[in-house]
MIKE-648085 format. One record per residue: residue in one letter; z, x, y of N, C-alpha, C in turn. Coordinates in steps of 0.1 Angstrom, whole numbers, plus 5000, padded with zeros to 4 digits. Each point is the difference from the previous one (the first is absolute). Layout:
<torvex><r>A</r><n_up>Z</n_up><n_east>X</n_east><n_north>Y</n_north><ca_up>Z</ca_up><ca_east>X</ca_east><ca_north>Y</ca_north><c_up>Z</c_up><c_east>X</c_east><c_north>Y</c_north></torvex>
...
//
This chain:
<torvex><r>X</r><n_up>0923</n_up><n_east>3594</n_east><n_north>4000</n_north><ca_up>5010</ca_up><ca_east>5008</ca_east><ca_north>4993</ca_north><c_up>4995</c_up><c_east>5013</c_east><c_north>4996</c_north></torvex>
<torvex><r>X</r><n_up>4987</n_up><n_east>5001</n_east><n_north>4997</n_north><ca_up>4993</ca_up><ca_east>5012</ca_east><ca_north>4996</ca_north><c_up>5001</c_up><c_east>5010</c_east><c_north>5011</c_north></torvex>
<torvex><r>X</r><n_up>4999</n_up><n_east>4996</n_east><n_north>5013</n_north><ca_up>5001</ca_up><ca_east>5009</ca_east><ca_north>5011</ca_north><c_up>5014</c_up><c_east>5007</c_east><c_north>5000</c_north></torvex>
<torvex><r>X</r><n_up>5010</n_up><n_east>4992</n_east><n_north>4998</n_north><ca_up>5014</ca_up><ca_east>5006</ca_east><ca_north>5000</ca_north><c_up>5001</c_up><c_east>5009</c_east><c_north>4989</c_north></torvex>
<torvex><r>X</r><n_up>4995</n_up><n_east>4997</n_east><n_north>4988</n_north><ca_up>5001</ca_up><ca_east>5009</ca_east><ca_north>4989</ca_north><c_up>4992</c_up><c_east>5013</c_east><c_north>5003</c_north></torvex>
<torvex><r>X</r><n_up>4989</n_up><n_east>4999</n_east><n_north>5006</n_north><ca_up>4992</ca_up><ca_east>5012</ca_east><ca_north>5004</ca_north><c_up>5008</c_up><c_east>5008</c_east><c_north>5010</c_north></torvex>
<torvex><r>X</r><n_up>5006</n_up><n_east>4994</n_east><n_north>5010</n_north><ca_up>5008</ca_up><ca_east>5007</ca_east><ca_north>5010</ca_north><c_up>5011</c_up><c_east>5008</c_east><c_north>4994</c_north></torvex>
<torvex><r>X</r><n_up>5007</n_up><n_east>4993</n_east><n_north>4991</n_north><ca_up>5012</ca_up><ca_east>5007</ca_east><ca_north>4993</ca_north><c_up>4995</c_up><c_east>5011</c_east><c_north>4991</c_north></torvex>
<torvex><r>X</r><n_up>4989</n_up><n_east>4997</n_east><n_north>4992</n_north><ca_up>4994</ca_up><ca_east>5010</ca_east><ca_north>4991</ca_north><c_up>4996</c_up><c_east>5012</c_east><c_north>5008</c_north></torvex>
<torvex><r>X</r><n_up>4993</n_up><n_east>4998</n_east><n_north>5011</n_north><ca_up>4995</ca_up><ca_east>5012</ca_east><ca_north>5008</ca_north><c_up>5012</c_up><c_east>5008</c_east><c_north>5005</c_north></torvex>
<torvex><r>X</r><n_up>5010</n_up><n_east>4993</n_east><n_north>5004</n_north><ca_up>5012</ca_up><ca_east>5007</ca_east><ca_north>5005</ca_north><c_up>5006</c_up><c_east>5008</c_east><c_north>4989</c_north></torvex>
<torvex><r>X</r><n_up>5002</n_up><n_east>4995</n_east><n_north>4988</n_north><ca_up>5005</ca_up><ca_east>5007</ca_east><ca_north>4989</ca_north><c_up>4992</c_up><c_east>5012</c_east><c_north>4997</c_north></torvex>
<torvex><r>X</r><n_up>4987</n_up><n_east>4999</n_east><n_north>5000</n_north><ca_up>4991</ca_up><ca_east>5011</ca_east><ca_north>4996</ca_north><c_up>5001</c_up><c_east>5011</c_east><c_north>5011</c_north></torvex>
<torvex><r>X</r><n_up>4998</n_up><n_east>4996</n_east><n_north>5013</n_north><ca_up>5000</ca_up><ca_east>5010</ca_east><ca_north>5010</ca_north><c_up>5013</c_up><c_east>5006</c_east><c_north>5004</c_north></torvex>
<torvex><r>X</r><n_up>5011</n_up><n_east>4993</n_east><n_north>4997</n_north><ca_up>5013</ca_up><ca_east>5006</ca_east><ca_north>5002</ca_north><c_up>5006</c_up><c_east>5008</c_east><c_north>4989</c_north></torvex>
<torvex><r>X</r><n_up>4993</n_up><n_east>4999</n_east><n_north>4988</n_north><ca_up>5005</ca_up><ca_east>5008</ca_east><ca_north>4988</ca_north><c_up>4989</c_up><c_east>5008</c_east><c_north>4995</c_north></torvex>
<torvex><r>X</r><n_up>4993</n_up><n_east>4995</n_east><n_north>4990</n_north><ca_up>4990</ca_up><ca_east>5009</ca_east><ca_north>4993</ca_north><c_up>4989</c_up><c_east>5005</c_east><c_north>5009</c_north></torvex>
<torvex><r>X</r><n_up>4995</n_up><n_east>4992</n_east><n_north>5009</n_north><ca_up>4989</ca_up><ca_east>5004</ca_east><ca_north>5009</ca_north><c_up>5004</c_up><c_east>5009</c_east><c_north>5011</c_north></torvex>
<torvex><r>X</r><n_up>5013</n_up><n_east>5002</n_east><n_north>5003</n_north><ca_up>5005</ca_up><ca_east>5008</ca_east><ca_north>5011</ca_north><c_up>4999</c_up><c_east>5015</c_east><c_north>4996</c_north></torvex>
<torvex><r>X</r><n_up>5004</n_up><n_east>5004</n_east><n_north>4989</n_north><ca_up>5000</ca_up><ca_east>5014</ca_east><ca_north>4996</ca_north><c_up>5012</c_up><c_east>5008</c_east><c_north>5005</c_north></torvex>
<torvex><r>X</r><n_up>5002</n_up><n_east>5011</n_east><n_north>4993</n_north><ca_up>5012</ca_up><ca_east>5008</ca_east><ca_north>5003</ca_north><c_up>4998</c_up><c_east>5007</c_east><c_north>5014</c_north></torvex>
<torvex><r>X</r><n_up>4988</n_up><n_east>5005</n_east><n_north>5003</n_north><ca_up>4999</ca_up><ca_east>5007</ca_east><ca_north>5013</ca_north><c_up>5003</c_up><c_east>4990</c_east><c_north>5012</c_north></torvex>
<torvex><r>X</r><n_up>4994</n_up><n_east>4989</n_east><n_north>5000</n_north><ca_up>5002</ca_up><ca_east>4990</ca_east><ca_north>5011</ca_north><c_up>5014</c_up><c_east>4996</c_east><c_north>5000</c_north></torvex>
<torvex><r>X</r><n_up>5006</n_up><n_east>4997</n_east><n_north>4989</n_north><ca_up>5014</ca_up><ca_east>4996</ca_east><ca_north>4999</ca_north><c_up>5009</c_up><c_east>5010</c_east><c_north>5007</c_north></torvex>
<torvex><r>X</r><n_up>4998</n_up><n_east>5013</n_east><n_north>4998</n_north><ca_up>5008</ca_up><ca_east>5011</ca_east><ca_north>5006</ca_north><c_up>4996</c_up><c_east>5003</c_east><c_north>5014</c_north></torvex>
<torvex><r>X</r><n_up>4987</n_up><n_east>5000</n_east><n_north>5003</n_north><ca_up>4995</ca_up><ca_east>5005</ca_east><ca_north>5013</ca_north><c_up>5002</c_up><c_east>4990</c_east><c_north>5011</c_north></torvex>
<torvex><r>X</r><n_up>5002</n_up><n_east>4987</n_east><n_north>4997</n_north><ca_up>5003</ca_up><ca_east>4990</ca_east><ca_north>5010</ca_north><c_up>5014</c_up><c_east>5000</c_east><c_north>5005</c_north></torvex>
<torvex><r>X</r><n_up>5009</n_up><n_east>5008</n_east><n_north>4994</n_north><ca_up>5014</ca_up><ca_east>4999</ca_east><ca_north>5003</ca_north><c_up>5004</c_up><c_east>5010</c_east><c_north>5011</c_north></torvex>
<torvex><r>X</r><n_up>5003</n_up><n_east>4995</n_east><n_north>5012</n_north><ca_up>5004</ca_up><ca_east>5009</ca_east><ca_north>5011</ca_north><c_up>5013</c_up><c_east>5007</c_east><c_north>4998</c_north></torvex>
<torvex><r>X</r><n_up>5009</n_up><n_east>4994</n_east><n_north>4992</n_north><ca_up>5013</ca_up><ca_east>5006</ca_east><ca_north>4997</ca_north><c_up>4999</c_up><c_east>5012</c_east><c_north>4991</c_north></torvex>
<torvex><r>X</r><n_up>4990</n_up><n_east>5001</n_east><n_north>4993</n_north><ca_up>4998</ca_up><ca_east>5011</ca_east><ca_north>4990</ca_north><c_up>4985</c_up><c_east>5003</c_east><c_north>4999</c_north></torvex>
<torvex><r>X</r><n_up>4994</n_up><n_east>5005</n_east><n_north>5012</n_north><ca_up>4985</ca_up><ca_east>5001</ca_east><ca_north>5000</ca_north><c_up>4995</c_up><c_east>5012</c_east><c_north>4992</c_north></torvex>
<torvex><r>X</r><n_up>4988</n_up><n_east>5000</n_east><n_north>4996</n_north><ca_up>4993</ca_up><ca_east>5011</ca_east><ca_north>4994</ca_north><c_up>4996</c_up><c_east>5009</c_east><c_north>5012</c_north></torvex>
<torvex><r>X</r><n_up>5004</n_up><n_east>5013</n_east><n_north>5000</n_north><ca_up>4996</ca_up><ca_east>5009</ca_east><ca_north>5011</ca_north><c_up>4985</c_up><c_east>5000</c_east><c_north>5002</c_north></torvex>
<torvex><r>X</r><n_up>4996</n_up><n_east>4999</n_east><n_north>5012</n_north><ca_up>4986</ca_up><ca_east>5000</ca_east><ca_north>5004</ca_north><c_up>4992</c_up><c_east>4987</c_east><c_north>4998</c_north></torvex>
<torvex><r>X</r><n_up>5007</n_up><n_east>4990</n_east><n_north>4995</n_north><ca_up>4993</ca_up><ca_east>4987</ca_east><ca_north>4998</ca_north><c_up>5006</c_up><c_east>4990</c_east><c_north>5010</c_north></torvex>
<torvex><r>X</r><n_up>4992</n_up><n_east>4995</n_east><n_north>5009</n_north><ca_up>5006</ca_up><ca_east>4990</ca_east><ca_north>5010</ca_north><c_up>5004</c_up><c_east>4987</c_east><c_north>4994</c_north></torvex>
<torvex><r>X</r><n_up>5013</n_up><n_east>4998</n_east><n_north>4999</n_north><ca_up>5005</ca_up><ca_east>4988</ca_east><ca_north>4993</ca_north><c_up>4994</c_up><c_east>4987</c_east><c_north>5006</c_north></torvex>
<torvex><r>X</r><n_up>4999</n_up><n_east>5000</n_east><n_north>5014</n_north><ca_up>4995</ca_up><ca_east>4988</ca_east><ca_north>5006</ca_north><c_up>4986</c_up><c_east>4996</c_east><c_north>4995</c_north></torvex>
<torvex><r>X</r><n_up>4991</n_up><n_east>5010</n_east><n_north>4998</n_north><ca_up>4987</ca_up><ca_east>4997</ca_east><ca_north>4996</ca_north><c_up>5000</c_up><c_east>4995</c_east><c_north>4986</c_north></torvex>
<torvex><r>X</r><n_up>5008</n_up><n_east>5005</n_east><n_north>4991</n_north><ca_up>5000</ca_up><ca_east>4996</ca_east><ca_north>4986</ca_north><c_up>5006</c_up><c_east>4986</c_east><c_north>5000</c_north></torvex>
<torvex><r>X</r><n_up>5011</n_up><n_east>4997</n_east><n_north>5007</n_north><ca_up>5006</ca_up><ca_east>4987</ca_east><ca_north>5000</ca_north><c_up>4990</c_up><c_east>4990</c_east><c_north>5006</c_north></torvex>
<torvex><r>X</r><n_up>4993</n_up><n_east>5004</n_east><n_north>5011</n_north><ca_up>4990</ca_up><ca_east>4990</ca_east><ca_north>5005</ca_north><c_up>4989</c_up><c_east>4997</c_east><c_north>4990</c_north></torvex>
<torvex><r>X</r><n_up>4996</n_up><n_east>5010</n_east><n_north>4993</n_north><ca_up>4990</ca_up><ca_east>4998</ca_east><ca_north>4990</ca_north><c_up>5005</c_up><c_east>4990</c_east><c_north>4989</c_north></torvex>
<torvex><r>X</r><n_up>5012</n_up><n_east>5002</n_east><n_north>4996</n_north><ca_up>5006</ca_up><ca_east>4991</ca_east><ca_north>4990</ca_north><c_up>5001</c_up><c_east>4986</c_east><c_north>5005</c_north></torvex>
<torvex><r>X</r><n_up>5005</n_up><n_east>4999</n_east><n_north>5012</n_north><ca_up>5001</ca_up><ca_east>4986</ca_east><ca_north>5006</ca_north><c_up>4986</c_up><c_east>4994</c_east><c_north>5002</c_north></torvex>
<torvex><r>X</r><n_up>4990</n_up><n_east>5008</n_east><n_north>5004</n_north><ca_up>4986</ca_up><ca_east>4995</ca_east><ca_north>5002</ca_north><c_up>4995</c_up><c_east>4995</c_east><c_north>4986</c_north></torvex>
<torvex><r>X</r><n_up>5003</n_up><n_east>5006</n_east><n_north>4989</n_north><ca_up>4995</ca_up><ca_east>4996</ca_east><ca_north>4987</ca_north><c_up>5006</c_up><c_east>4986</c_east><c_north>4998</c_north></torvex>
<torvex><r>X</r><n_up>5012</n_up><n_east>4998</n_east><n_north>5002</n_north><ca_up>5007</ca_up><ca_east>4987</ca_east><ca_north>4998</ca_north><c_up>4994</c_up><c_east>4990</c_east><c_north>5010</c_north></torvex>
<torvex><r>X</r><n_up>4997</n_up><n_east>5004</n_east><n_north>5012</n_north><ca_up>4994</ca_up><ca_east>4990</ca_east><ca_north>5010</ca_north><c_up>4986</c_up><c_east>4996</c_east><c_north>4996</c_north></torvex>
<torvex><r>X</r><n_up>4993</n_up><n_east>5010</n_east><n_north>4995</n_north><ca_up>4986</ca_up><ca_east>4997</ca_east><ca_north>4995</ca_north><c_up>5000</c_up><c_east>4990</c_east><c_north>4989</c_north></torvex>
<torvex><r>X</r><n_up>5009</n_up><n_east>5002</n_east><n_north>4990</n_north><ca_up>5001</ca_up><ca_east>4991</ca_east><ca_north>4989</ca_north><c_up>5004</c_up><c_east>4986</c_east><c_north>5004</c_north></torvex>
<torvex><r>X</r><n_up>5009</n_up><n_east>4998</n_east><n_north>5010</n_north><ca_up>5004</ca_up><ca_east>4987</ca_east><ca_north>5005</ca_north><c_up>4988</c_up><c_east>4994</c_east><c_north>5007</c_north></torvex>
<torvex><r>X</r><n_up>4993</n_up><n_east>5007</n_east><n_north>5008</n_north><ca_up>4989</ca_up><ca_east>4994</ca_east><ca_north>5008</ca_north><c_up>4988</c_up><c_east>4996</c_east><c_north>4990</c_north></torvex>
<torvex><r>X</r><n_up>4998</n_up><n_east>5009</n_east><n_north>4990</n_north><ca_up>4989</ca_up><ca_east>4996</ca_east><ca_north>4991</ca_north><c_up>5003</c_up><c_east>4988</c_east><c_north>4991</c_north></torvex>
<torvex><r>X</r><n_up>5013</n_up><n_east>4999</n_east><n_north>4996</n_north><ca_up>5004</ca_up><ca_east>4989</ca_east><ca_north>4991</ca_north><c_up>5000</c_up><c_east>4987</c_east><c_north>5008</c_north></torvex>
<torvex><r>X</r><n_up>5006</n_up><n_east>5000</n_east><n_north>5013</n_north><ca_up>5001</ca_up><ca_east>4988</ca_east><ca_north>5007</ca_north><c_up>4987</c_up><c_east>4997</c_east><c_north>5008</c_north></torvex>
<torvex><r>X</r><n_up>4992</n_up><n_east>5010</n_east><n_north>5003</n_north><ca_up>4989</ca_up><ca_east>4997</ca_east><ca_north>5009</ca_north><c_up>5003</c_up><c_east>4999</c_east><c_north>5014</c_north></torvex>
<torvex><r>X</r><n_up>5012</n_up><n_east>5005</n_east><n_north>5004</n_north><ca_up>5005</ca_up><ca_east>4999</ca_east><ca_north>5014</ca_north><c_up>5001</c_up><c_east>5014</c_east><c_north>5005</c_north></torvex>
<torvex><r>X</r><n_up>4991</n_up><n_east>5004</n_east><n_north>5009</n_north><ca_up>5000</ca_up><ca_east>5014</ca_east><ca_north>5004</ca_north><c_up>5012</c_up><c_east>5005</c_east><c_north>5007</c_north></torvex>
<torvex><r>X</r><n_up>5006</n_up><n_east>4991</n_east><n_north>5008</n_north><ca_up>5012</ca_up><ca_east>5005</ca_east><ca_north>5008</ca_north><c_up>5013</c_up><c_east>5002</c_east><c_north>4992</c_north></torvex>
<torvex><r>X</r><n_up>5000</n_up><n_east>4994</n_east><n_north>4987</n_north><ca_up>5011</ca_up><ca_east>5003</ca_east><ca_north>4992</ca_north><c_up>5000</c_up><c_east>5015</c_east><c_north>4995</c_north></torvex>
<torvex><r>X</r><n_up>4989</n_up><n_east>5006</n_east><n_north>5001</n_north><ca_up>4999</ca_up><ca_east>5015</ca_east><ca_north>4998</ca_north><c_up>5011</c_up><c_east>5007</c_east><c_north>5009</c_north></torvex>
<torvex><r>X</r><n_up>4999</n_up><n_east>4996</n_east><n_north>5013</n_north><ca_up>5009</ca_up><ca_east>5006</ca_east><ca_north>5010</ca_north><c_up>5014</c_up><c_east>4997</c_east><c_north>4998</c_north></torvex>
<torvex><r>X</r><n_up>5003</n_up><n_east>4987</n_east><n_north>4997</n_north><ca_up>5014</ca_up><ca_east>4995</ca_east><ca_north>4998</ca_north><c_up>5006</c_up><c_east>5007</c_east><c_north>4988</c_north></torvex>
<torvex><r>X</r><n_up>4992</n_up><n_east>5000</n_east><n_north>4989</n_north><ca_up>5006</ca_up><ca_east>5006</ca_east><ca_north>4987</ca_north><c_up>5001</c_up><c_east>5015</c_east><c_north>5002</c_north></torvex>
<torvex><r>X</r><n_up>4991</n_up><n_east>5007</n_east><n_north>5006</n_north><ca_up>5001</ca_up><ca_east>5014</ca_east><ca_north>5001</ca_north><c_up>5012</c_up><c_east>5004</c_east><c_north>5009</c_north></torvex>
<torvex><r>X</r><n_up>5001</n_up><n_east>4993</n_east><n_north>5011</n_north><ca_up>5012</ca_up><ca_east>5003</ca_east><ca_north>5009</ca_north><c_up>5013</c_up><c_east>4998</c_east><c_north>4993</c_north></torvex>
<torvex><r>X</r><n_up>5002</n_up><n_east>4988</n_east><n_north>4994</n_north><ca_up>5012</ca_up><ca_east>4997</ca_east><ca_north>4993</ca_north><c_up>5003</c_up><c_east>5010</c_east><c_north>4989</c_north></torvex>
<torvex><r>X</r><n_up>4989</n_up><n_east>5003</n_east><n_north>4992</n_north><ca_up>5002</ca_up><ca_east>5009</ca_east><ca_north>4989</ca_north><c_up>5004</c_up><c_east>5014</c_east><c_north>5004</c_north></torvex>
<torvex><r>X</r><n_up>4994</n_up><n_east>5004</n_east><n_north>5011</n_north><ca_up>5003</ca_up><ca_east>5014</ca_east><ca_north>5005</ca_north><c_up>5015</c_up><c_east>5000</c_east><c_north>5004</c_north></torvex>
<torvex><r>X</r><n_up>5004</n_up><n_east>4990</n_east><n_north>5008</n_north><ca_up>5014</ca_up><ca_east>5000</ca_east><ca_north>5005</ca_north><c_up>5010</c_up><c_east>4999</c_east><c_north>4989</c_north></torvex>
<torvex><r>X</r><n_up>4997</n_up><n_east>4991</n_east><n_north>4990</n_north><ca_up>5009</ca_up><ca_east>4998</ca_east><ca_north>4989</ca_north><c_up>5002</c_up><c_east>5012</c_east><c_north>4992</c_north></torvex>
<torvex><r>X</r><n_up>4988</n_up><n_east>5006</n_east><n_north>4996</n_north><ca_up>5001</ca_up><ca_east>5013</ca_east><ca_north>4992</ca_north><c_up>5007</c_up><c_east>5011</c_east><c_north>5007</c_north></torvex>
<torvex><r>X</r><n_up>4998</n_up><n_east>5001</n_east><n_north>5013</n_north><ca_up>5006</ca_up><ca_east>5011</ca_east><ca_north>5008</ca_north><c_up>5015</c_up><c_east>4997</c_east><c_north>5000</c_north></torvex>
<torvex><r>X</r><n_up>5005</n_up><n_east>4988</n_east><n_north>5002</n_north><ca_up>5014</ca_up><ca_east>4997</ca_east><ca_north>5000</ca_north><c_up>5006</c_up><c_east>5003</c_east><c_north>4986</c_north></torvex>
<torvex><r>X</r><n_up>4993</n_up><n_east>4997</n_east><n_north>4989</n_north><ca_up>5005</ca_up><ca_east>5003</ca_east><ca_north>4987</ca_north><c_up>5001</c_up><c_east>5016</c_east><c_north>4998</c_north></torvex>
<torvex><r>X</r><n_up>4990</n_up><n_east>5007</n_east><n_north>5004</n_north><ca_up>5000</ca_up><ca_east>5014</ca_east><ca_north>4999</ca_north><c_up>5011</c_up><c_east>5007</c_east><c_north>5008</c_north></torvex>
<torvex><r>X</r><n_up>5004</n_up><n_east>4994</n_east><n_north>5011</n_north><ca_up>5010</ca_up><ca_east>5005</ca_east><ca_north>5008</ca_north><c_up>5014</c_up><c_east>4995</c_east><c_north>4996</c_north></torvex>
<torvex><r>X</r><n_up>5001</n_up><n_east>4992</n_east><n_north>4990</n_north><ca_up>5013</ca_up><ca_east>4995</ca_east><ca_north>4995</ca_north><c_up>5005</c_up><c_east>4989</c_east><c_north>5008</c_north></torvex>
<torvex><r>X</r><n_up>4992</n_up><n_east>4993</n_east><n_north>5008</n_north><ca_up>5005</ca_up><ca_east>4989</ca_east><ca_north>5008</ca_north><c_up>5001</c_up><c_east>4987</c_east><c_north>4992</c_north></torvex>
<torvex><r>X</r><n_up>4991</n_up><n_east>4999</n_east><n_north>4990</n_north><ca_up>5000</ca_up><ca_east>4988</ca_east><ca_north>4991</ca_north><c_up>4999</c_up><c_east>5005</c_east><c_north>4986</c_north></torvex>
<torvex><r>X</r><n_up>5004</n_up><n_east>4992</n_east><n_north>4991</n_north><ca_up>5000</ca_up><ca_east>5004</ca_east><ca_north>4986</ca_north><c_up>4986</c_up><c_east>4998</c_east><c_north>4994</c_north></torvex>
<torvex><r>X</r><n_up>4998</n_up><n_east>5005</n_east><n_north>4988</n_north><ca_up>4987</ca_up><ca_east>4997</ca_east><ca_north>4993</ca_north><c_up>4998</c_up><c_east>4985</c_east><c_north>4998</c_north></torvex>
<torvex><r>X</r><n_up>5011</n_up><n_east>4993</n_east><n_north>4996</n_north><ca_up>4999</ca_up><ca_east>4986</ca_east><ca_north>4997</ca_north><c_up>4996</c_up><c_east>4992</c_east><c_north>5013</c_north></torvex>
<torvex><r>X</r><n_up>5006</n_up><n_east>5004</n_east><n_north>5011</n_north><ca_up>4997</ca_up><ca_east>4994</ca_east><ca_north>5013</ca_north><c_up>4985</c_up><c_east>5002</c_east><c_north>5004</c_north></torvex>
<torvex><r>X</r><n_up>4996</n_up><n_east>5013</n_east><n_north>4998</n_north><ca_up>4986</ca_up><ca_east>5003</ca_east><ca_north>5002</ca_north><c_up>4990</c_up><c_east>4991</c_east><c_north>4992</c_north></torvex>
<torvex><r>X</r><n_up>5003</n_up><n_east>4999</n_east><n_north>4987</n_north><ca_up>4991</ca_up><ca_east>4991</ca_east><ca_north>4992</ca_north><c_up>5001</c_up><c_east>4986</c_east><c_north>5004</c_north></torvex>
<torvex><r>X</r><n_up>5012</n_up><n_east>4995</n_east><n_north>5003</n_north><ca_up>5002</ca_up><ca_east>4986</ca_east><ca_north>5005</ca_north><c_up>4992</c_up><c_east>4997</c_east><c_north>5012</c_north></torvex>
<torvex><r>X</r><n_up>5000</n_up><n_east>5009</n_east><n_north>5010</n_north><ca_up>4992</ca_up><ca_east>4999</ca_east><ca_north>5012</ca_north><c_up>4985</c_up><c_east>4999</c_east><c_north>4996</c_north></torvex>
<torvex><r>X</r><n_up>4995</n_up><n_east>5010</n_east><n_north>4992</n_north><ca_up>4986</ca_up><ca_east>5000</ca_east><ca_north>4996</ca_north><c_up>4996</c_up><c_east>4987</c_east><c_north>4994</c_north></torvex>
<torvex><r>X</r><n_up>5008</n_up><n_east>4995</n_east><n_north>4990</n_north><ca_up>4996</ca_up><ca_east>4988</ca_east><ca_north>4993</ca_north><c_up>5002</c_up><c_east>4988</c_east><c_north>5009</c_north></torvex>
<torvex><r>X</r><n_up>5009</n_up><n_east>5000</n_east><n_north>5009</n_north><ca_up>5002</ca_up><ca_east>4989</ca_east><ca_north>5010</ca_north><c_up>4987</c_up><c_east>4999</c_east><c_north>5009</c_north></torvex>
<torvex><r>X</r><n_up>4995</n_up><n_east>5012</n_east><n_north>5003</n_north><ca_up>4988</ca_up><ca_east>5000</ca_east><ca_north>5008</ca_north><c_up>4988</c_up><c_east>4994</c_east><c_north>4993</c_north></torvex>
<torvex><r>X</r><n_up>4999</n_up><n_east>5003</n_east><n_north>4987</n_north><ca_up>4989</ca_up><ca_east>4994</ca_east><ca_north>4992</ca_north><c_up>5001</c_up><c_east>4985</c_east><c_north>5000</c_north></torvex>
<torvex><r>X</r><n_up>5012</n_up><n_east>4995</n_east><n_north>4998</n_north><ca_up>5002</ca_up><ca_east>4985</ca_east><ca_north>5001</ca_north><c_up>4996</c_up><c_east>4995</c_east><c_north>5013</c_north></torvex>
<torvex><r>X</r><n_up>5004</n_up><n_east>5007</n_east><n_north>5011</n_north><ca_up>4996</ca_up><ca_east>4995</ca_east><ca_north>5014</ca_north><c_up>4985</c_up><c_east>5001</c_east><c_north>5002</c_north></torvex>
<torvex><r>X</r><n_up>4993</n_up><n_east>5010</n_east><n_north>4995</n_north><ca_up>4986</ca_up><ca_east>5001</ca_east><ca_north>5002</ca_north><c_up>4993</c_up><c_east>4989</c_east><c_north>4992</c_north></torvex>
<torvex><r>X</r><n_up>5005</n_up><n_east>4997</n_east><n_north>4988</n_north><ca_up>4994</ca_up><ca_east>4989</ca_east><ca_north>4992</ca_north><c_up>5002</c_up><c_east>4987</c_east><c_north>5008</c_north></torvex>
<torvex><r>X</r><n_up>5012</n_up><n_east>4998</n_east><n_north>5006</n_north><ca_up>5002</ca_up><ca_east>4987</ca_east><ca_north>5007</ca_north><c_up>4991</c_up><c_east>4999</c_east><c_north>5012</c_north></torvex>
<torvex><r>X</r><n_up>4998</n_up><n_east>5011</n_east><n_north>5007</n_north><ca_up>4991</ca_up><ca_east>5001</ca_east><ca_north>5012</ca_north><c_up>4985</c_up><c_east>4997</c_east><c_north>4995</c_north></torvex>
<torvex><r>X</r><n_up>4996</n_up><n_east>5006</n_east><n_north>4989</n_north><ca_up>4987</ca_up><ca_east>4998</ca_east><ca_north>4995</ca_north><c_up>4998</c_up><c_east>4985</c_east><c_north>4996</c_north></torvex>
<torvex><r>X</r><n_up>5010</n_up><n_east>4994</n_east><n_north>4994</n_north><ca_up>4998</ca_up><ca_east>4986</ca_east><ca_north>4996</ca_north><c_up>5000</c_up><c_east>4991</c_east><c_north>5012</c_north></torvex>
<torvex><r>X</r><n_up>5007</n_up><n_east>5003</n_east><n_north>5011</n_north><ca_up>5000</ca_up><ca_east>4992</ca_east><ca_north>5012</ca_north><c_up>4987</c_up><c_east>5001</c_east><c_north>5007</c_north></torvex>
<torvex><r>X</r><n_up>4993</n_up><n_east>5011</n_east><n_north>4999</n_north><ca_up>4987</ca_up><ca_east>5002</ca_east><ca_north>5007</ca_north><c_up>4988</c_up><c_east>4996</c_east><c_north>4992</c_north></torvex>
<torvex><r>X</r><n_up>5002</n_up><n_east>4997</n_east><n_north>4987</n_north><ca_up>4988</ca_up><ca_east>4996</ca_east><ca_north>4992</ca_north><c_up>4996</c_up><c_east>4986</c_east><c_north>5003</c_north></torvex>
//
């Protein structure tokens, strides 16, 4: 259970307080900061989430899964394809899935 708490806590930190205003704005392709490549910033944001998942679960390939899904989900939110609530539901659903995978492999 502590692993799931850690996954959710890391998500909350890195998607809110730990993200910062620059990253929050610069990762948005729909309203980019001139001269700042949104893909690079969004990839860095997604990689932070992926690293947290891999470090918490001890499963290296969950870095790739989390980073890819986080990138696509945030991009869809920034483009108005999904709502903020859907974005957060997907992120939290992934954390539950990663926890389940980790428990199955332990």
